[in-house]
C-alpha positions as CSV (number, residue, x, y, z in Angstrom):
1,M,5.9,18.9,0.3
2,G,2.7,17.3,1.2
3,E,-0.1,19.2,2.9
4,P,-0.3,18.8,6.6
5,E,-3.0,16.4,7.8
6,K,-6.2,18.1,8.7
7,I,-7.3,17.0,12.2
8,D,-11.0,16.8,12.7
9,P,-11.5,17.5,16.4
10,L,-15.1,16.3,16.1
11,A,-14.1,13.0,14.6
12,D,-11.5,12.6,17.4
13,L,-14.2,13.3,20.0
14,R,-16.6,10.8,18.4
15,A,-13.9,8.1,18.4
16,E,-13.1,8.8,22.0
17,L,-16.8,8.7,23.0
18,L,-17.3,5.5,21.1
19,R,-14.4,3.9,23.0
20,D,-15.4,5.1,26.5
21,L,-19.2,5.5,26.6
22,P,-20.2,1.8,26.6
23,G,-18.2,1.2,29.7
24,D,-19.5,4.4,31.3
25,I,-23.1,3.5,30.5
26,S,-22.6,0.1,32.0
27,R,-21.2,1.5,35.2
28,V,-24.0,4.1,35.5
29,R,-26.6,1.4,34.9
30,N,-25.1,-0.8,37.6
31,A,-24.9,2.0,40.1
32,Y,-28.5,3.0,39.3
33,R,-29.7,-0.6,39.9
34,R,-27.8,-0.8,43.2
35,A,-29.3,2.6,44.3
36,A,-32.8,1.7,43.2
37,Q,-32.7,-1.5,45.2
38,Q,-32.0,0.4,48.4
39,A,-35.5,1.9,48.2
40,A,-36.9,-1.3,49.8
41,L,-34.9,-0.5,52.9
42,L,-36.3,3.0,53.4
43,R,-39.2,3.3,55.7
44,D,-39.4,7.1,56.2
45,A,-41.5,8.8,53.5
46,K,-39.1,11.8,53.4
47,D,-36.1,9.5,52.8
48,F,-38.0,7.5,50.2
49,T,-38.9,10.7,48.3
50,A,-35.3,12.0,48.4
51,H,-34.2,8.5,47.2
52,Q,-36.7,8.5,44.4
53,A,-35.6,12.0,43.3
54,A,-32.0,10.7,43.2
55,C,-33.0,7.7,41.1
56,K,-34.8,10.0,38.6
57,A,-31.6,12.1,38.4
58,G,-29.7,8.9,37.7
59,L,-32.1,8.0,34.9
60,G,-31.5,11.5,33.4
61,H,-27.8,10.9,33.5
62,L,-28.2,7.5,31.8
63,E,-30.5,9.0,29.2
64,S,-27.9,11.7,28.4
65,L,-25.1,9.2,28.1
66,I,-27.3,7.1,25.7
67,K,-28.0,10.2,23.6
68,L,-24.4,11.1,23.5
69,L,-23.5,7.5,22.3
70,R,-26.1,7.8,19.6
71,W,-24.6,11.1,18.4
72,A,-21.1,9.7,18.5
73,S,-22.1,6.6,16.5
74,G,-24.2,8.6,14.0
75,A,-27.3,6.7,15.1
76,E,-29.2,9.9,15.6
77,N,-29.0,10.6,11.9
78,E,-30.1,7.1,11.0
79,A,-33.1,7.4,13.4
80,L,-34.1,10.7,11.9
81,S,-34.0,9.2,8.4
82,G,-35.9,6.1,9.6
83,K,-32.9,3.8,9.0
84,A,-32.2,2.9,12.7
85,K,-32.0,-0.7,13.5
86,E,-35.1,-1.9,15.3
87,G,-33.1,-3.7,18.0
88,E,-31.3,-0.6,19.1
89,S,-34.6,1.2,19.9
90,L,-35.9,-1.9,21.7
91,D,-32.7,-2.2,23.9
92,V,-33.2,1.4,25.1
93,E,-36.9,0.8,25.7
94,K,-36.1,-2.3,27.7
95,L,-33.6,-0.4,29.8
96,I,-36.2,2.3,30.5
97,R,-38.8,-0.3,31.5
98,E,-36.3,-2.0,33.8
99,A,-35.5,1.4,35.4
100,R,-39.2,2.2,35.9
101,G,-39.8,-1.2,37.4
102,A,-37.0,-0.6,39.8
103,L,-38.7,2.6,40.9
104,G,-41.8,0.7,41.7
105,G,-43.6,1.4,38.5
106,V,-44.1,5.1,39.2
107,E,-44.2,6.1,35.5
108,G,-46.3,9.2,35.8
109,D,-43.6,11.1,37.7
110,L,-40.8,10.1,35.4
111,P,-39.6,12.3,32.5
112,I,-40.6,11.1,29.1
113,I,-37.6,9.7,27.4
114,S,-37.7,9.8,23.6
115,A,-35.7,7.2,21.8
């Protein structure tokens, strides 16, 4: 009799994340853009401050999804060894710049996002 197949739950999780995360990231990014654009309609300082805090939370969510995608793809190991593709880092940096621009360029209050 052959040995039963060993199921690697971590490999299964990585495969599932690689399948689902790109779409999830796209949806979160689009929702963030829509929410950030609403800031122009806010006139009350209290409402604007609450809106800005919500946008920052959205950026944190997006950052977490990107880190999770990197883990699932093994890109974190490549980045640590200096073998990451230059374009991957630039795409994330571009996304961060766009998000900061949507917040009105308030970079000092945003958490530092390491790529």
